[in-house]
N, C-alpha and C positions, 0 to 999 in steps of 0.2 A: 364843322363835324358832321359826319354822315351818320345816319342811324345804324344800329346793328343789323347784320343780315338777318332777314326774316322778321323784322320789327312789325307790330308790336308784341307778337306772340313769343318771339325769342327775347324780347326784353323782359317780359313777365316771366317766362322760363328761367332766364338767367338770373333774375332776382330770387325766384324760389330756390334755385339751386345753391346760390351764394348765401342765403339766409336761413336755409332749413337747417334744423338741429340733427347732426349726425346720428343715424340709427332710428330716428323718428320719421325720416322722409327719404325717398329715393327719387332720383332725377336722371332720366335718359330722354332729353328733349326729342320730341314734343311730349312724351309721356312722364307724368309726375304722380307719385303715390305718397300718401302720409297715413300714418296710424293715428286713429282718432278714438279718445275715450268714449265709451258707450255704456253708461251705467256701471256695473261692475267689471265689464270686459273692455274690449277694444275691437276695432275693425278697420280695414283698410280702404281709403277713399282714394280712388284713381281717376285722374283726368288726362284728357289729351288736349293740348293747346293747339288751336288753329293759327294760321299765319296772321289773321287779323286781330288776335288777342282773345277772341272768344274761346270757350272751352266746350268739350264734350265730356260728359260724366260716363265713366265706365261702370257697368253693373256686372256682378257675378251671376252665377247659375241660379241663386236665390233671389234675383232681381234687386231692385234699388232699395236701400235702407230709407226710411223717411226722412232722416237728417241729412242725407248725402248731398243733395242739391244745394241746400243752404250752406253747408260746410264748404262745398267747392266754390260756391259763389263768394264767400268771405275770403277764402284762401287766395283767389286771384283778383279780388277787389271789385268783383262785378256788382256787389250789393252796396257799394258807396259810389254815388254819381260824382263825377269830378268836373262837371260842366262849368261851374263858376271859376274854379282854379285853372282849368284849362283855358278859359277865356283871358284871364289875367296873364298867364304865361305865354300865351300865343301872341298876345299884343307886345311883349317885351322885345326890345330890339335885338337883344344879345341871345336870348334862349328860344325866342319865338319861332325862327324858322325850323329848329329841331323839333320843337313840340308840334308844330303844325304837320311835320312829316310823319312823327310817331303815332300821334292820335291814340294814346293809351285809354282803353275803356274804364280803368279804375286803378286804385293803388292797392297792389297786392300786400297781404299781410298774413295772419294766422287766424283760423276759425275759432280759437279758444281765448277768451279775455284773459283768463288767469295765465296762460302761456304767454301771451303778449306783455302782460305786466311783468312777469318774472324775467322773460328774456330781455326786456327793456333795462331792468335793474342790472342784469348780468352784463348788459353791453355798454354800460355808461363808463366812459373814459378809458375804454380798451378797443382793440381792433375787432373787426367782425370775426376773424378767426378766432381769437381769444374767447369772445362772447359764445361762439358756437361750441368751443371746447368746454367752457363752464356748463352750458346747458346740457351737452351730452353727458358730462359727469354727473349732473344732477339727476338725469334720467336713469342713469346707472345706479346711483346711490339710493334714489327713491323707489327703484323697482318699476320703472314704467311697464304698463300692461302689455304682454306680447299680442301681436296682430300679425300674424304670418312672419315674415322675415324682418318686421319692423317692431318697434315698441312705441307706445302712445306716450306723450308727454305726461308726467304725473299730475294728479290733481291735487288740490289744496290739502287734503287730509294726509296724503302720502308725505308731502314735503313738510307740513307741520310736525308730523311724527318724527322727523329726523332731529329736530332741535338746532339752534343756531351753532353749537359746537361742532356738531356732526357735519353741518353744511359747510363750515369753514374748513374743517380737515378733509373731508371727502371730496369736495368741488374745488377747494383751493381758493376759496373767497376771503376777503378781508372780514374783520369782525363786523364792521358797519354793514357792509354788503350782506353778509349771512343773516344778520338781525333783520334787516330790510325785507329779505325774501321770506324770512320765517314770518315776520308780521303780515306780509301779504297772504300768507297761506293760513293764518289763524283768524 
């Protein structure tokens, strides 16, 4: 199996695009943007992925926000070294050749721990598309804070304020999943 065109930057970009919550992120590879909660408001963090998987942080006219570099690093996985995992996978006879060609610099994810926890629950035993739909409905129901043309993933207080019944009805979750998301938020 050959690596995707432009790997590993294209691989990371593909992951970000496939797993981003609709309305909170925008992807036009190599440029990727996400709304990020910031106190009582939100801001847009924008990066451009390079061919080798490293990223350039874009700054607006006001200059960089102090948290943007850390946010971008967590988003593309540059904050978690994968050296040990890479060595193990590279030694595997089946996936090793692909891993050695890709040489991904990290494991992409989300910069916000609450968002990771909630989207993990939303994604259990459903397709990625269904999980993204649930997450987008949650952002809509909880009133994610606007940041330009995007909305930030809501914080724990906004989700807790919905209550399990409203989460079930507005997002389309099972009772157990709605209760779990609500417990995460409280």
